[in-house]
PDB file of N, H, CA, C and O in Angstrom:
ATOM      1  N   MET A   1      -4.007  14.685  15.188  1.00  0.00           N
ATOM      2  CA  MET A   1      -4.052  13.914  13.974  1.00  0.00           C
ATOM      3  C   MET A   1      -5.304  14.305  13.192  1.00  0.00           C
ATOM      4  O   MET A   1      -6.388  14.432  13.760  1.00  0.00           O
ATOM      5  N   ARG A   2      -5.141  14.493  11.882  1.00  0.00           N
ATOM      6  H   ARG A   2      -4.260  14.389  11.420  1.00  0.00           H
ATOM      7  CA  ARG A   2      -6.276  14.797  11.021  1.00  0.00           C
ATOM      8  C   ARG A   2      -7.039  13.514  10.718  1.00  0.00           C
ATOM      9  O   ARG A   2      -6.434  12.483  10.425  1.00  0.00           O
ATOM     10  N   LEU A   3      -8.358  13.576  10.787  1.00  0.00           N
ATOM     11  H   LEU A   3      -8.849  14.414  11.025  1.00  0.00           H
ATOM     12  CA  LEU A   3      -9.167  12.405  10.487  1.00  0.00           C
ATOM     13  C   LEU A   3      -9.665  12.413   9.045  1.00  0.00           C
ATOM     14  O   LEU A   3      -9.921  11.355   8.469  1.00  0.00           O
ATOM     15  N   PHE A   4      -9.804  13.610   8.459  1.00  0.00           N
ATOM     16  H   PHE A   4      -9.597  14.469   8.926  1.00  0.00           H
ATOM     17  CA  PHE A   4     -10.286  13.732   7.088  1.00  0.00           C
ATOM     18  C   PHE A   4      -9.410  14.685   6.311  1.00  0.00           C
ATOM     19  O   PHE A   4      -8.805  15.595   6.880  1.00  0.00           O
ATOM     20  N   ALA A   5      -9.342  14.475   5.007  1.00  0.00           N
ATOM     21  H   ALA A   5      -9.833  13.737   4.545  1.00  0.00           H
ATOM     22  CA  ALA A   5      -8.629  15.375   4.109  1.00  0.00           C
ATOM     23  C   ALA A   5      -9.610  15.825   3.042  1.00  0.00           C
ATOM     24  O   ALA A   5     -10.561  15.108   2.730  1.00  0.00           O
ATOM     25  N   SER A   6      -9.392  16.993   2.486  1.00  0.00           N
ATOM     26  H   SER A   6      -8.619  17.576   2.739  1.00  0.00           H
ATOM     27  CA  SER A   6     -10.254  17.486   1.423  1.00  0.00           C
ATOM     28  C   SER A   6      -9.669  17.074   0.084  1.00  0.00           C
ATOM     29  O   SER A   6      -8.497  17.331  -0.190  1.00  0.00           O
ATOM     30  N   LEU A   7     -10.473  16.441  -0.745  1.00  0.00           N
ATOM     31  H   LEU A   7     -11.425  16.232  -0.522  1.00  0.00           H
ATOM     32  CA  LEU A   7     -10.040  15.975  -2.052  1.00  0.00           C
ATOM     33  C   LEU A   7     -11.109  16.367  -3.054  1.00  0.00           C
ATOM     34  O   LEU A   7     -12.177  15.755  -3.100  1.00  0.00           O
ATOM     35  N   GLY A   8     -10.826  17.389  -3.859  1.00  0.00           N
ATOM     36  H   GLY A   8      -9.959  17.885  -3.822  1.00  0.00           H
ATOM     37  CA  GLY A   8     -11.805  17.840  -4.839  1.00  0.00           C
ATOM     38  C   GLY A   8     -13.120  18.269  -4.214  1.00  0.00           C
ATOM     39  O   GLY A   8     -14.185  18.025  -4.782  1.00  0.00           O
ATOM     40  N   GLY A   9     -13.060  18.900  -3.058  1.00  0.00           N
ATOM     41  H   GLY A   9     -12.195  19.098  -2.596  1.00  0.00           H
ATOM     42  CA  GLY A   9     -14.261  19.361  -2.388  1.00  0.00           C
ATOM     43  C   GLY A   9     -14.952  18.294  -1.548  1.00  0.00           C
ATOM     44  O   GLY A   9     -15.943  18.585  -0.877  1.00  0.00           O
ATOM     45  N   MET A  10     -14.443  17.060  -1.574  1.00  0.00           N
ATOM     46  H   MET A  10     -13.638  16.824  -2.119  1.00  0.00           H
ATOM     47  CA  MET A  10     -15.039  15.991  -0.767  1.00  0.00           C
ATOM     48  C   MET A  10     -14.148  15.715   0.429  1.00  0.00           C
ATOM     49  O   MET A  10     -12.923  15.777   0.330  1.00  0.00           O
ATOM     50  N   ASP A  11     -14.765  15.413   1.551  1.00  0.00           N
ATOM     51  H   ASP A  11     -15.760  15.363   1.631  1.00  0.00           H
ATOM     52  CA  ASP A  11     -14.002  14.980   2.719  1.00  0.00           C
ATOM     53  C   ASP A  11     -13.823  13.469   2.635  1.00  0.00           C
ATOM     54  O   ASP A  11     -14.800  12.726   2.554  1.00  0.00           O
ATOM     55  N   VAL A  12     -12.592  13.026   2.655  1.00  0.00           N
ATOM     56  H   VAL A  12     -11.798  13.629   2.721  1.00  0.00           H
ATOM     57  CA  VAL A  12     -12.299  11.591   2.622  1.00  0.00           C
ATOM     58  C   VAL A  12     -11.502  11.252   3.864  1.00  0.00           C
ATOM     59  O   VAL A  12     -10.747  12.090   4.357  1.00  0.00           O
ATOM     60  N   PRO A  13     -11.653  10.032   4.385  1.00  0.00           N
ATOM     61  CA  PRO A  13     -10.880   9.652   5.566  1.00  0.00           C
ATOM     62  C   PRO A  13      -9.383   9.778   5.306  1.00  0.00           C
ATOM     63  O   PRO A  13      -8.902   9.437   4.225  1.00  0.00           O
ATOM     64  N   TYR A  14      -8.652  10.269   6.304  1.00  0.00           N
ATOM     65  H   TYR A  14      -9.043  10.545   7.182  1.00  0.00           H
ATOM     66  CA  TYR A  14      -7.202  10.403   6.166  1.00  0.00           C
ATOM     67  C   TYR A  14      -6.552   9.042   5.971  1.00  0.00           C
ATOM     68  O   TYR A  14      -5.603   8.909   5.199  1.00  0.00           O
ATOM     69  N   ARG A  15      -7.053   8.045   6.661  1.00  0.00           N
ATOM     70  H   ARG A  15      -7.824   8.153   7.288  1.00  0.00           H
ATOM     71  CA  ARG A  15      -6.579   6.674   6.495  1.00  0.00           C
ATOM     72  C   ARG A  15      -7.781   5.828   6.099  1.00  0.00           C
ATOM     73  O   ARG A  15      -8.850   5.926   6.702  1.00  0.00           O
ATOM     74  N   GLN A  16      -7.594   5.011   5.097  1.00  0.00           N
ATOM     75  H   GLN A  16      -6.726   4.932   4.608  1.00  0.00           H
ATOM     76  CA  GLN A  16      -8.677   4.151   4.669  1.00  0.00           C
ATOM     77  C   GLN A  16      -8.111   2.904   4.001  1.00  0.00           C
ATOM     78  O   GLN A  16      -6.970   2.893   3.539  1.00  0.00           O
ATOM     79  N   ILE A  17      -8.915   1.873   3.958  1.00  0.00           N
ATOM     80  H   ILE A  17      -9.842   1.882   4.332  1.00  0.00           H
ATOM     81  CA  ILE A  17      -8.518   0.644   3.281  1.00  0.00           C
ATOM     82  C   ILE A  17      -9.163   0.659   1.906  1.00  0.00           C
ATOM     83  O   ILE A  17     -10.374   0.840   1.782  1.00  0.00           O
ATOM     84  N   ARG A  18      -8.353   0.470   0.879  1.00  0.00           N
ATOM     85  H   ARG A  18      -7.369   0.323   0.980  1.00  0.00           H
ATOM     86  CA  ARG A  18      -8.867   0.385  -0.489  1.00  0.00           C
ATOM     87  C   ARG A  18      -8.621  -1.021  -0.988  1.00  0.00           C
ATOM     88  O   ARG A  18      -7.513  -1.549  -0.888  1.00  0.00           O
ATOM     89  N   ALA A  19      -9.661  -1.615  -1.522  1.00  0.00           N
ATOM     90  H   ALA A  19     -10.561  -1.186  -1.603  1.00  0.00           H
ATOM     91  CA  ALA A  19      -9.558  -2.993  -1.981  1.00  0.00           C
ATOM     92  C   ALA A  19     -10.532  -3.228  -3.124  1.00  0.00           C
ATOM     93  O   ALA A  19     -11.502  -2.492  -3.299  1.00  0.00           O
ATOM     94  N   ALA A  20     -10.255  -4.257  -3.889  1.00  0.00           N
ATOM     95  H   ALA A  20      -9.466  -4.856  -3.746  1.00  0.00           H
ATOM     96  CA  ALA A  20     -11.145  -4.723  -4.946  1.00  0.00           C
ATOM     97  C   ALA A  20     -11.276  -6.228  -4.781  1.00  0.00           C
ATOM     98  O   ALA A  20     -10.352  -6.888  -4.305  1.00  0.00           O
ATOM     99  N   TYR A  21     -12.421  -6.772  -5.175  1.00  0.00           N
ATOM    100  H   TYR A  21     -13.172  -6.237  -5.562  1.00  0.00           H
ATOM    101  CA  TYR A  21     -12.583  -8.212  -5.018  1.00  0.00           C
ATOM    102  C   TYR A  21     -13.419  -8.803  -6.146  1.00  0.00           C
ATOM    103  O   TYR A  21     -14.226  -8.120  -6.777  1.00  0.00           O
ATOM    104  N   THR A  22     -13.204 -10.066  -6.374  1.00  0.00           N
ATOM    105  H   THR A  22     -12.548 -10.621  -5.862  1.00  0.00           H
ATOM    106  CA  THR A  22     -14.004 -10.869  -7.292  1.00  0.00           C
ATOM    107  C   THR A  22     -14.382 -12.140  -6.551  1.00  0.00           C
ATOM    108  O   THR A  22     -14.080 -12.287  -5.367  1.00  0.00           O
ATOM    109  N   ASP A  23     -15.036 -13.051  -7.239  1.00  0.00           N
ATOM    110  H   ASP A  23     -15.281 -12.932  -8.201  1.00  0.00           H
ATOM    111  CA  ASP A  23     -15.353 -14.338  -6.606  1.00  0.00           C
ATOM    112  C   ASP A  23     -14.098 -15.138  -6.286  1.00  0.00           C
ATOM    113  O   ASP A  23     -14.123 -16.013  -5.420  1.00  0.00           O
ATOM    114  N   ASP A  24     -12.994 -14.842  -6.984  1.00  0.00           N
ATOM    115  H   ASP A  24     -12.974 -14.132  -7.687  1.00  0.00           H
ATOM    116  CA  ASP A  24     -11.777 -15.643  -6.854  1.00  0.00           C
ATOM    117  C   ASP A  24     -10.633 -14.977  -6.104  1.00  0.00           C
ATOM    118  O   ASP A  24      -9.703 -15.663  -5.682  1.00  0.00           O
ATOM    119  N   SER A  25     -10.674 -13.653  -5.926  1.00  0.00           N
ATOM    120  H   SER A  25     -11.430 -13.095  -6.269  1.00  0.00           H
ATOM    121  CA  SER A  25      -9.520 -12.992  -5.315  1.00  0.00           C
ATOM    122  C   SER A  25      -9.917 -11.698  -4.608  1.00  0.00           C
ATOM    123  O   SER A  25     -10.981 -11.128  -4.846  1.00  0.00           O
ATOM    124  N   ILE A  26      -9.024 -11.265  -3.738  1.00  0.00           N
ATOM    125  H   ILE A  26      -8.159 -11.728  -3.545  1.00  0.00           H
ATOM    126  CA  ILE A  26      -9.138  -9.977  -3.063  1.00  0.00           C
ATOM    127  C   ILE A  26      -7.808  -9.266  -3.250  1.00  0.00           C
ATOM    128  O   ILE A  26      -6.752  -9.839  -2.982  1.00  0.00           O
ATOM    129  N   THR A  27      -7.854  -8.022  -3.710  1.00  0.00           N
ATOM    130  H   THR A  27      -8.711  -7.556  -3.928  1.00  0.00           H
ATOM    131  CA  THR A  27      -6.647  -7.207  -3.858  1.00  0.00           C
ATOM    132  C   THR A  27      -6.764  -6.022  -2.920  1.00  0.00           C
ATOM    133  O   THR A  27      -7.700  -5.230  -3.026  1.00  0.00           O
ATOM    134  N   VAL A  28      -5.814  -5.897  -2.000  1.00  0.00           N
ATOM    135  H   VAL A  28      -5.054  -6.540  -1.914  1.00  0.00           H
ATOM    136  CA  VAL A  28      -5.784  -4.776  -1.066  1.00  0.00           C
ATOM    137  C   VAL A  28      -4.655  -3.861  -1.504  1.00  0.00           C
ATOM    138  O   VAL A  28      -3.527  -4.304  -1.718  1.00  0.00           O
ATOM    139  N   TYR A  29      -4.970  -2.579  -1.635  1.00  0.00           N
ATOM    140  H   TYR A  29      -5.886  -2.219  -1.461  1.00  0.00           H
ATOM    141  CA  TYR A  29      -3.992  -1.610  -2.111  1.00  0.00           C
ATOM    142  C   TYR A  29      -3.254  -0.988  -0.941  1.00  0.00           C
ATOM    143  O   TYR A  29      -3.871  -0.595   0.049  1.00  0.00           O
ATOM    144  N   GLN A  30      -1.932  -0.899  -1.050  1.00  0.00           N
ATOM    145  H   GLN A  30      -1.431  -1.218  -1.854  1.00  0.00           H
ATOM    146  CA  GLN A  30      -1.080  -0.349  -0.009  1.00  0.00           C
ATOM    147  C   GLN A  30      -0.295   0.815  -0.589  1.00  0.00           C
ATOM    148  O   GLN A  30       0.335   0.679  -1.637  1.00  0.00           O
ATOM    149  N   ALA A  31      -0.327   1.949   0.078  1.00  0.00           N
ATOM    150  H   ALA A  31      -0.839   2.060   0.930  1.00  0.00           H
ATOM    151  CA  ALA A  31       0.432   3.113  -0.372  1.00  0.00           C
ATOM    152  C   ALA A  31       1.847   3.052   0.185  1.00  0.00           C
ATOM    153  O   ALA A  31       2.049   2.708   1.349  1.00  0.00           O
ATOM    154  N   TYR A  32       2.811   3.382  -0.643  1.00  0.00           N
ATOM    155  H   TYR A  32       2.646   3.661  -1.589  1.00  0.00           H
ATOM    156  CA  TYR A  32       4.206   3.418  -0.227  1.00  0.00           C
ATOM    157  C   TYR A  32       4.797   4.777  -0.545  1.00  0.00           C
ATOM    158  O   TYR A  32       4.351   5.459  -1.468  1.00  0.00           O
ATOM    159  N   ASP A  33       5.792   5.162   0.217  1.00  0.00           N
ATOM    160  H   ASP A  33       6.154   4.608   0.966  1.00  0.00           H
ATOM    161  CA  ASP A  33       6.551   6.370  -0.039  1.00  0.00           C
ATOM    162  C   ASP A  33       7.131   6.310  -1.454  1.00  0.00           C
ATOM    163  O   ASP A  33       7.436   5.226  -1.951  1.00  0.00           O
ATOM    164  N   ALA A  34       7.281   7.451  -2.096  1.00  0.00           N
ATOM    165  H   ALA A  34       7.033   8.331  -1.692  1.00  0.00           H
ATOM    166  CA  ALA A  34       7.806   7.508  -3.469  1.00  0.00           C
ATOM    167  C   ALA A  34       9.182   6.851  -3.590  1.00  0.00           C
ATOM    168  O   ALA A  34       9.505   6.296  -4.640  1.00  0.00           O
ATOM    169  N   ALA A  35       9.994   6.906  -2.533  1.00  0.00           N
ATOM    170  H   ALA A  35       9.731   7.357  -1.680  1.00  0.00           H
ATOM    171  CA  ALA A  35      11.328   6.292  -2.575  1.00  0.00           C
ATOM    172  C   ALA A  35      11.233   4.771  -2.704  1.00  0.00           C
ATOM    173  O   ALA A  35      12.152   4.143  -3.229  1.00  0.00           O
ATOM    174  N   ILE A  36      10.144   4.173  -2.237  1.00  0.00           N
ATOM    175  H   ILE A  36       9.398   4.683  -1.810  1.00  0.00           H
ATOM    176  CA  ILE A  36       9.932   2.733  -2.367  1.00  0.00           C
ATOM    177  C   ILE A  36       9.109   2.433  -3.614  1.00  0.00           C
ATOM    178  O   ILE A  36       9.426   1.508  -4.362  1.00  0.00           O
ATOM    179  N   ALA A  37       8.059   3.208  -3.837  1.00  0.00           N
ATOM    180  H   ALA A  37       7.801   3.959  -3.229  1.00  0.00           H
ATOM    181  CA  ALA A  37       7.134   2.935  -4.943  1.00  0.00           C
ATOM    182  C   ALA A  37       7.784   3.092  -6.313  1.00  0.00           C
ATOM    183  O   ALA A  37       7.569   2.252  -7.186  1.00  0.00           O
ATOM    184  N   GLY A  38       8.570   4.141  -6.525  1.00  0.00           N
ATOM    185  H   GLY A  38       8.744   4.824  -5.816  1.00  0.00           H
ATOM    186  CA  GLY A  38       9.183   4.382  -7.834  1.00  0.00           C
ATOM    187  C   GLY A  38      10.038   3.225  -8.311  1.00  0.00           C
ATOM    188  O   GLY A  38       9.793   2.698  -9.396  1.00  0.00           O
ATOM    189  N   PRO A  39      11.042   2.808  -7.534  1.00  0.00           N
ATOM    190  CA  PRO A  39      11.862   1.673  -7.947  1.00  0.00           C
ATOM    191  C   PRO A  39      11.058   0.370  -8.078  1.00  0.00           C
ATOM    192  O   PRO A  39      11.357  -0.450  -8.946  1.00  0.00           O
ATOM    193  N   ALA A  40      10.054   0.174  -7.235  1.00  0.00           N
ATOM    194  H   ALA A  40       9.811   0.840  -6.530  1.00  0.00           H
ATOM    195  CA  ALA A  40       9.257  -1.052  -7.298  1.00  0.00           C
ATOM    196  C   ALA A  40       8.431  -1.114  -8.578  1.00  0.00           C
ATOM    197  O   ALA A  40       8.361  -2.164  -9.217  1.00  0.00           O
ATOM    198  N   VAL A  41       7.811  -0.015  -8.956  1.00  0.00           N
ATOM    199  H   VAL A  41       7.868   0.838  -8.437  1.00  0.00           H
ATOM    200  CA  VAL A  41       7.025   0.001 -10.193  1.00  0.00           C
ATOM    201  C   VAL A  41       7.934  -0.192 -11.390  1.00  0.00           C
ATOM    202  O   VAL A  41       7.590  -0.929 -12.315  1.00  0.00           O
ATOM    203  N   ALA A  42       9.089   0.457 -11.387  1.00  0.00           N
ATOM    204  H   ALA A  42       9.368   1.055 -10.636  1.00  0.00           H
ATOM    205  CA  ALA A  42      10.031   0.313 -12.507  1.00  0.00           C
ATOM    206  C   ALA A  42      10.507  -1.130 -12.666  1.00  0.00           C
ATOM    207  O   ALA A  42      10.658  -1.614 -13.788  1.00  0.00           O
ATOM    208  N   ALA A  43      10.744  -1.818 -11.549  1.00  0.00           N
ATOM    209  H   ALA A  43      10.621  -1.425 -10.637  1.00  0.00           H
ATOM    210  CA  ALA A  43      11.249  -3.189 -11.583  1.00  0.00           C
ATOM    211  C   ALA A  43      10.127  -4.228 -11.624  1.00  0.00           C
ATOM    212  O   ALA A  43      10.380  -5.409 -11.863  1.00  0.00           O
ATOM    213  N   GLN A  44       8.865  -3.778 -11.385  1.00  0.00           N
ATOM    214  H   GLN A  44       8.660  -2.819 -11.190  1.00  0.00           H
ATOM    215  CA  GLN A  44       7.703  -4.666 -11.291  1.00  0.00           C
ATOM    216  C   GLN A  44       7.837  -5.711 -10.190  1.00  0.00           C
ATOM    217  O   GLN A  44       7.285  -6.807 -10.287  1.00  0.00           O
ATOM    218  N   ARG A  45       8.570  -5.359  -9.152  1.00  0.00           N
ATOM    219  H   ARG A  45       9.018  -4.468  -9.074  1.00  0.00           H
ATOM    220  CA  ARG A  45       8.692  -6.167  -7.941  1.00  0.00           C
ATOM    221  C   ARG A  45       9.303  -5.265  -6.880  1.00  0.00           C
ATOM    222  O   ARG A  45       9.848  -4.209  -7.199  1.00  0.00           O
ATOM    223  N   PHE A  46       9.214  -5.676  -5.622  1.00  0.00           N
ATOM    224  H   PHE A  46       8.771  -6.534  -5.363  1.00  0.00           H
ATOM    225  CA  PHE A  46       9.827  -4.878  -4.570  1.00  0.00           C
ATOM    226  C   PHE A  46      11.342  -5.022  -4.622  1.00  0.00           C
ATOM    227  O   PHE A  46      11.872  -6.131  -4.674  1.00  0.00           O
ATOM    228  N   VAL A  47      12.024  -3.895  -4.609  1.00  0.00           N
ATOM    229  H   VAL A  47      11.594  -2.993  -4.567  1.00  0.00           H
ATOM    230  CA  VAL A  47      13.488  -3.841  -4.600  1.00  0.00           C
ATOM    231  C   VAL A  47      13.901  -2.830  -3.537  1.00  0.00           C
ATOM    232  O   VAL A  47      13.053  -2.129  -2.984  1.00  0.00           O
ATOM    233  N   ALA A  48      15.194  -2.752  -3.249  1.00  0.00           N
ATOM    234  H   ALA A  48      15.882  -3.321  -3.698  1.00  0.00           H
ATOM    235  CA  ALA A  48      15.689  -1.790  -2.258  1.00  0.00           C
ATOM    236  C   ALA A  48      15.200  -0.388  -2.641  1.00  0.00           C
ATOM    237  O   ALA A  48      15.199  -0.031  -3.819  1.00  0.00           O
ATOM    238  N   PRO A  49      14.796   0.382  -1.671  1.00  0.00           N
ATOM    239  CA  PRO A  49      15.007   0.267  -0.231  1.00  0.00           C
ATOM    240  C   PRO A  49      13.917  -0.511   0.517  1.00  0.00           C
ATOM    241  O   PRO A  49      13.927  -0.524   1.748  1.00  0.00           O
ATOM    242  N   PHE A  50      12.975  -1.162  -0.187  1.00  0.00           N
ATOM    243  H   PHE A  50      12.967  -1.151  -1.187  1.00  0.00           H
ATOM    244  CA  PHE A  50      11.947  -1.957   0.477  1.00  0.00           C
ATOM    245  C   PHE A  50      12.579  -3.130   1.212  1.00  0.00           C
ATOM    246  O   PHE A  50      13.515  -3.754   0.713  1.00  0.00           O
ATOM    247  N   LYS A  51      12.058  -3.428   2.408  1.00  0.00           N
ATOM    248  H   LYS A  51      11.297  -2.922   2.813  1.00  0.00           H
ATOM    249  CA  LYS A  51      12.555  -4.562   3.195  1.00  0.00           C
ATOM    250  C   LYS A  51      11.378  -5.435   3.577  1.00  0.00           C
ATOM    251  O   LYS A  51      10.346  -4.925   4.014  1.00  0.00           O
ATOM    252  N   LEU A  52      11.514  -6.735   3.420  1.00  0.00           N
ATOM    253  H   LEU A  52      12.352  -7.149   3.064  1.00  0.00           H
ATOM    254  CA  LEU A  52      10.473  -7.659   3.853  1.00  0.00           C
ATOM    255  C   LEU A  52      10.438  -7.703   5.364  1.00  0.00           C
ATOM    256  O   LEU A  52      11.442  -7.441   6.027  1.00  0.00           O
ATOM    257  N   GLY A  53       9.283  -8.034   5.906  1.00  0.00           N
ATOM    258  H   GLY A  53       8.467  -8.247   5.367  1.00  0.00           H
ATOM    259  CA  GLY A  53       9.143  -8.090   7.352  1.00  0.00           C
ATOM    260  C   GLY A  53       8.840  -6.715   7.892  1.00  0.00           C
ATOM    261  O   GLY A  53       8.087  -5.953   7.285  1.00  0.00           O
ATOM    262  N   GLY A  54       9.407  -6.402   8.995  1.00  0.00           N
ATOM    263  H   GLY A  54      10.019  -7.021   9.488  1.00  0.00           H
ATOM    264  CA  GLY A  54       9.180  -5.089   9.588  1.00  0.00           C
ATOM    265  C   GLY A  54       7.951  -5.087  10.465  1.00  0.00           C
ATOM    266  O   GLY A  54       7.463  -6.141  10.875  1.00  0.00           O
ATOM    267  N   ARG A  55       7.465  -3.930  10.744  1.00  0.00           N
ATOM    268  H   ARG A  55       7.861  -3.074  10.410  1.00  0.00           H
ATOM    269  CA  ARG A  55       6.327  -3.798  11.643  1.00  0.00           C
ATOM    270  C   ARG A  55       5.132  -3.236  10.897  1.00  0.00           C
ATOM    271  O   ARG A  55       5.265  -2.311  10.095  1.00  0.00           O
ATOM    272  N   GLY A  56       3.975  -3.797  11.163  1.00  0.00           N
ATOM    273  H   GLY A  56       3.867  -4.548  11.815  1.00  0.00           H
ATOM    274  CA  GLY A  56       2.728  -3.338  10.576  1.00  0.00           C
ATOM    275  C   GLY A  56       1.947  -2.508  11.574  1.00  0.00           C
ATOM    276  O   GLY A  56       2.527  -1.884  12.463  1.00  0.00           O
ATOM    277  N   ALA A  57       0.644  -2.502  11.431  1.00  0.00           N
ATOM    278  H   ALA A  57       0.173  -3.009  10.709  1.00  0.00           H
ATOM    279  CA  ALA A  57      -0.228  -1.730  12.304  1.00  0.00           C
ATOM    280  C   ALA A  57      -0.061  -2.177  13.759  1.00  0.00           C
ATOM    281  O   ALA A  57       0.129  -3.361  14.036  1.00  0.00           O
ATOM    282  N   CYS A  58      -0.130  -1.255  14.644  1.00  0.00           N
ATOM    283  H   CYS A  58      -0.284  -0.293  14.419  1.00  0.00           H
ATOM    284  CA  CYS A  58      -0.044  -1.496  16.099  1.00  0.00           C
ATOM    285  C   CYS A  58       1.289  -2.094  16.521  1.00  0.00           C
ATOM    286  O   CYS A  58       1.390  -2.634  17.622  1.00  0.00           O
ATOM    287  N   GLY A  59       2.321  -2.016  15.676  1.00  0.00           N
ATOM    288  H   GLY A  59       2.239  -1.578  14.781  1.00  0.00           H
ATOM    289  CA  GLY A  59       3.632  -2.496  16.048  1.00  0.00           C
ATOM    290  C   GLY A  59       3.800  -4.002  16.008  1.00  0.00           C
ATOM    291  O   GLY A  59       4.841  -4.513  16.420  1.00  0.00           O
ATOM    292  N   ARG A  60       2.789  -4.733  15.514  1.00  0.00           N
ATOM    293  H   ARG A  60       1.943  -4.317  15.180  1.00  0.00           H
ATOM    294  CA  ARG A  60       2.906  -6.187  15.427  1.00  0.00           C
ATOM    295  C   ARG A  60       3.736  -6.550  14.207  1.00  0.00           C
ATOM    296  O   ARG A  60       3.757  -5.827  13.211  1.00  0.00           O
ATOM    297  N   GLU A  61       4.414  -7.674  14.302  1.00  0.00           N
ATOM    298  H   GLU A  61       4.397  -8.261  15.111  1.00  0.00           H
ATOM    299  CA  GLU A  61       5.155  -8.163  13.143  1.00  0.00           C
ATOM    300  C   GLU A  61       4.172  -8.471  12.031  1.00  0.00           C
ATOM    301  O   GLU A  61       3.108  -9.036  12.283  1.00  0.00           O
ATOM    302  N   ARG A  62       4.515  -8.108  10.802  1.00  0.00           N
ATOM    303  H   ARG A  62       5.380  -7.649  10.597  1.00  0.00           H
ATOM    304  CA  ARG A  62       3.643  -8.432   9.685  1.00  0.00           C
ATOM    305  C   ARG A  62       4.319  -9.482   8.830  1.00  0.00           C
ATOM    306  O   ARG A  62       5.546  -9.506   8.731  1.00  0.00           O
ATOM    307  N   PRO A  63       3.537 -10.351   8.210  1.00  0.00           N
ATOM    308  CA  PRO A  63       4.128 -11.377   7.356  1.00  0.00           C
ATOM    309  C   PRO A  63       4.702 -10.764   6.088  1.00  0.00           C
ATOM    310  O   PRO A  63       4.208  -9.738   5.620  1.00  0.00           O
ATOM    311  N   ALA A  64       5.712 -11.363   5.539  1.00  0.00           N
ATOM    312  H   ALA A  64       6.113 -12.196   5.918  1.00  0.00           H
ATOM    313  CA  ALA A  64       6.307 -10.888   4.288  1.00  0.00           C
ATOM    314  C   ALA A  64       5.360 -11.177   3.141  1.00  0.00           C
ATOM    315  O   ALA A  64       4.758 -12.249   3.074  1.00  0.00           O
ATOM    316  N   ALA A  65       5.230 -10.213   2.237  1.00  0.00           N
ATOM    317  H   ALA A  65       5.719  -9.343   2.292  1.00  0.00           H
ATOM    318  CA  ALA A  65       4.385 -10.404   1.056  1.00  0.00           C
ATOM    319  C   ALA A  65       5.085 -11.302   0.063  1.00  0.00           C
ATOM    320  O   ALA A  65       6.305 -11.233  -0.087  1.00  0.00           O
ATOM    321  N   ARG A  66       4.338 -12.135  -0.610  1.00  0.00           N
ATOM    322  H   ARG A  66       3.347 -12.192  -0.489  1.00  0.00           H
ATOM    323  CA  ARG A  66       4.904 -13.026  -1.619  1.00  0.00           C
ATOM    324  C   ARG A  66       4.243 -12.758  -2.949  1.00  0.00           C
ATOM    325  O   ARG A  66       3.016 -12.750  -3.043  1.00  0.00           O
ATOM    326  N   GLY A  67       5.037 -12.538  -3.975  1.00  0.00           N
ATOM    327  H   GLY A  67       6.034 -12.544  -3.899  1.00  0.00           H
ATOM    328  CA  GLY A  67       4.513 -12.390  -5.322  1.00  0.00           C
ATOM    329  C   GLY A  67       3.601 -11.187  -5.497  1.00  0.00           C
ATOM    330  O   GLY A  67       2.628 -11.262  -6.247  1.00  0.00           O
ATOM    331  N   ALA A  68       3.889 -10.097  -4.834  1.00  0.00           N
ATOM    332  H   ALA A  68       4.680 -10.037  -4.225  1.00  0.00           H
ATOM    333  CA  ALA A  68       3.041  -8.916  -4.949  1.00  0.00           C
ATOM    334  C   ALA A  68       3.101  -8.332  -6.349  1.00  0.00           C
ATOM    335  O   ALA A  68       4.183  -8.133  -6.903  1.00  0.00           O
ATOM    336  N   ALA A  69       1.934  -8.059  -6.919  1.00  0.00           N
ATOM    337  H   ALA A  69       1.056  -8.220  -6.469  1.00  0.00           H
ATOM    338  CA  ALA A  69       1.878  -7.446  -8.244  1.00  0.00           C
ATOM    339  C   ALA A  69       1.823  -5.943  -8.067  1.00  0.00           C
ATOM    340  O   ALA A  69       1.137  -5.448  -7.173  1.00  0.00           O
ATOM    341  N   LEU A  70       2.532  -5.216  -8.903  1.00  0.00           N
ATOM    342  H   LEU A  70       3.089  -5.619  -9.629  1.00  0.00           H
ATOM    343  CA  LEU A  70       2.596  -3.762  -8.783  1.00  0.00           C
ATOM    344  C   LEU A  70       2.120  -3.111 -10.074  1.00  0.00           C
ATOM    345  O   LEU A  70       2.293  -3.660 -11.163  1.00  0.00           O
ATOM    346  N   SER A  71       1.522  -1.942  -9.938  1.00  0.00           N
ATOM    347  H   SER A  71       1.382  -1.497  -9.054  1.00  0.00           H
ATOM    348  CA  SER A  71       1.154  -1.147 -11.109  1.00  0.00           C
ATOM    349  C   SER A  71       1.248   0.311 -10.730  1.00  0.00           C
ATOM    350  O   SER A  71       1.076   0.649  -9.559  1.00  0.00           O
ATOM    351  N   PRO A  72       1.515   1.196 -11.689  1.00  0.00           N
ATOM    352  CA  PRO A  72       1.616   2.616 -11.375  1.00  0.00           C
ATOM    353  C   PRO A  72       0.273   3.142 -10.881  1.00  0.00           C
ATOM    354  O   PRO A  72      -0.780   2.693 -11.334  1.00  0.00           O
ATOM    355  N   ALA A  73       0.314   4.081  -9.966  1.00  0.00           N
ATOM    356  H   ALA A  73       1.170   4.445  -9.599  1.00  0.00           H
ATOM    357  CA  ALA A  73      -0.928   4.647  -9.409  1.00  0.00           C
ATOM    358  C   ALA A  73      -1.574   5.594 -10.382  1.00  0.00           C
ATOM    359  O   ALA A  73      -2.624   6.162 -10.084  1.00  0.00           O
TER     360      ALA A  73
END
């Protein structure tokens, strides 16, 4: 498994958590495959083939997201 990737001459972690925060909220960014991201951005909500539930990190059940806001990358 690769731990770092080269991006514009910089080594960046292959996997990383990207987030933004204010005093009132925390937004965590999640990358999705183009087959999921394209239809979701177009509809401004998750649509098929996205499925709620499923498995998250380490194979544990993850809670379903509610009211997720989407924007083009």
